C-alpha positions in Angstrom: 0.1 0.0 0.0 1.3 3.5 -0.9 2.3 5.7 1.9 0.1 8.7 2.4 1.4 12.1 1.3 2.7 14.9 3.5 -0.8 16.3 2.9 -3.3 13.5 2.9 -7.0 14.0 2.3 -9.5 11.2 2.3 -13.3 11.1 1.6 -13.7 14.8 2.5 -17.2 16.3 2.6 -18.3 19.8 3.3 -21.7 21.3 3.0 -23.3 24.7 3.8 -26.8 26.1 4.2 -27.7 28.8 1.7 -29.5 31.9 2.6 -32.7 30.2 1.4 -32.1 27.2 3.7 -30.9 25.0 0.9 -28.2 22.5 1.7 -25.2 23.0 -0.7 -22.9 20.0 -1.0 -19.6 21.7 -1.9 -17.1 18.7 -1.4 -18.3 15.2 -2.0 -15.8 12.5 -1.0 -12.7 14.4 -2.2 -9.3 12.6 -2.1 -5.8 14.1 -2.5 -2.3 13.2 -1.6 0.6 15.8 -2.0 4.2 15.0 -1.3 6.4 17.3 0.8 7.8 20.3 -1.1 5.5 19.4 -4.1 3.5 22.0 -6.0 -0.2 21.6 -7.0 -2.7 23.8 -8.8 -6.4 23.5 -8.5 -8.7 25.1 -11.1 -12.5 25.1 -11.5 -15.5 27.3 -12.0 -16.3 30.0 -9.4 -18.2 28.6 -6.4 -17.2 24.9 -6.8 -15.2 24.9 -3.5 -11.7 25.7 -4.3 -11.3 28.2 -1.5 -13.3 25.9 0.7 -10.6 23.2 0.2 -7.8 25.5 1.0 -9.5 26.8 4.1 -9.9 23.1 5.3 -6.2 22.3 4.5 -5.2 25.3 6.4 -7.3 24.6 9.5 -9.5 27.7 8.9 -12.5 25.4 8.8 -13.4 21.8 9.6 -14.9 19.1 7.4 -18.3 17.5 7.9 -16.8 14.1 7.1 -13.4 12.8 6.1 -9.8 13.2 7.2 -7.0 15.7 6.6 -3.6 14.5 7.8 -0.6 17.0 7.7 2.5 15.0 8.1 0.5 12.3 9.8 -1.4 14.7 12.2 -5.2 14.6 11.8 -6.6 18.2 11.7 -10.2 17.1 12.6 -9.0 16.0 16.0 -7.4 19.4 17.0 -9.1 21.8 19.3 -9.7 25.5 18.2 -6.6 26.5 20.1 -4.5 23.7 18.6 -5.7 24.5 15.1 -4.7 28.2 15.6 -1.2 27.0 16.8 -1.0 24.7 13.7 -1.8 27.6 11.4 0.7 29.9 12.9 3.5 27.3 12.9 2.9 25.4 9.8 0.8 27.3 7.2 1.3 30.5 5.2 -1.6 32.1 3.4 -1.6 34.3 0.3 -5.0 35.6 -0.9 -6.2 37.5 -4.0 -7.0 40.3 -1.7 -3.8 40.7 0.3 -5.3 41.8 3.6 -2.3 44.0 4.5 -2.3 46.3 7.4 -2.5 49.7 5.8 -1.4 51.8 8.8 1.8 49.9 9.2 4.9 49.9 7.1 5.9 47.1 4.8 8.6 46.0 7.4 6.0 46.0 10.2 3.6 43.9 8.1 6.3 41.3 7.7 7.3 41.3 11.3 3.7 41.1 12.6 3.4 37.1 12.2 6.7 36.8 14.1 5.6 39.1 16.9 2.4 37.0 17.2 4.4 33.9 17.4 7.2 34.9 19.7 6.1 38.2 21.3 7.1 41.7 20.7 10.1 41.2 22.9 11.8 39.3 20.2 14.0 41.4 17.8 12.8 40.4 14.4 13.8 43.5 12.4 16.8 41.9 10.7 14.7 38.8 9.8 12.0 41.1 8.5 14.4 43.0 6.3 15.8 39.8 5.0 12.4 38.6 3.9 11.7 42.0 2.2 15.1 41.6 0.4 14.1 38.1 -0.6 11.0 39.3 -2.5 12.7 42.4 -3.9 11.3 44.9 -1.5 14.2 45.8 0.7 14.1 49.4 -0.7 10.4 49.7 0.3 10.7 48.7 3.9 9.4 51.9 5.4 6.7 52.5 2.8 3.0 51.8 3.7 1.0 49.4 1.5 -0.9 52.3 -0.1 2.4 53.6 -1.6 3.1 50.2 -3.2 2.0 49.0 -6.6 -0.3 46.0 -6.9 2.5 43.6 -7.6 4.6 45.1 -4.7 1.7 44.6 -2.4 1.3 41.0 -3.3 5.0 40.4 -3.0 4.7 41.9 0.5 1.8 39.6 1.3 4.1 36.7 0.2 6.9 37.8 2.5 4.4 38.1 5.3 3.1 34.6 4.5 6.6 32.9 4.8 7.7 35.0 7.9 7.5 32.0 10.2 9.0 29.6 7.8 5.8 27.5 7.0 5.9 24.0 5.7 2.9 24.7 3.6 1.9 27.7 1.5 -1.7 28.0 0.4 -2.3 30.6 -2.4 -5.8 31.5 -3.3 -5.8 33.4 -6.7 -2.6 35.2 -5.8 -2.5 36.7 -9.4 -6.1 37.4 -9.7 -5.9 41.2 -9.3 -2.7 41.7 -11.3 -1.9 42.2 -14.9 -0.5 39.4 -16.9 3.3 40.4 -16.7 3.0 41.1 -12.9 1.2 37.9 -12.4 3.9 36.1 -14.2 6.5 37.6 -11.9 4.6 36.8 -8.8 4.3 33.1 -10.0 7.9 33.0 -10.6 8.5 34.3 -7.1 6.3 31.7 -5.5 8.1 28.8 -7.5 11.4 30.1 -6.5 10.6 30.3 -2.8 9.1 26.7 -3.2 12.5 25.5 -4.5 14.6 27.4 -2.0 12.5 26.8 1.1 11.0 23.4 0.2 7.5 24.4 1.1 4.6 22.4 0.0 2.4 24.7 -2.2 -1.2 24.4 -3.2 -2.3 27.2 -5.6 -5.9 28.0 -6.7 -6.2 29.8 -9.9 -8.5 30.5 -12.9 -5.4 30.9 -15.1 -4.5 27.7 -17.0 -1.0 29.0 -17.8 -0.2 29.6 -14.2 -1.8 26.3 -13.2 0.5 24.5 -15.7 3.6 25.8 -13.9 2.8 23.5 -10.9 4.0 20.0 -11.0 0.5 18.5 -10.6 -2.7 20.1 -12.0 -6.2 19.3 -10.9 -9.7 20.5 -11.7 -12.5 20.6 -9.0 -15.8 19.5 -10.3 -18.9 18.2 -8.6 -17.2 18.1 -5.3 -14.1 16.0 -6.4 -10.7 16.5 -8.0 -9.8 15.3 -11.4 -6.4 15.5 -13.0 -6.5 18.4 -15.5 -6.7 17.3 -19.2 -4.2 18.6 -21.8 -7.0 20.8 -23.2 -7.6 22.3 -19.8 -3.9 22.8 -19.2 -3.4 24.4 -22.6 -6.5 26.6 -22.6 
């Protein structure tokens, strides 16, 4: 029997109630195995559950049925506090809307996760500056997000996501608000960080060209994942 992946998902179900009281079955027995340091893309129509799946992997939500194991650790058995600790220690999130702290500088935005993890007593300035240099924003350390371009804001969000050296990076439409060239540069940055830091990366996108840059490509349909066809990859 094959060994389960670093991320192992089995028979995952998730449903919600609509505003009209209708039960919406979002995930229906979804299975997925991802090796450590691998890259995976997930495509699919809007509303099929791509973001829901990322939220479940990242411990932001819990499944109605099924298992999610991260390096053998079952998320569904964790308490709320344990899941919060798991997220802070293990997962970095990058969203389409970057959710930066607009009243803080770029450096302070990057340092915030480290302060939350270790307390404000820890001197993380040098580490924060190093992260900004890593994503090409060292010269923007004292600028606030409003003074950064869209691509710079997303690179700042990526630096913040990797501040605590996560084993997993979950990216939900990270290029969705960017033009084609800027989106391509952000994708290259994510792949470079994956290679250098050996993070396991799961990326949700509507862009087949970006999806094709990941080692494995899937389409989410009818609550389950299917390997992307060549036509879908080349669309």
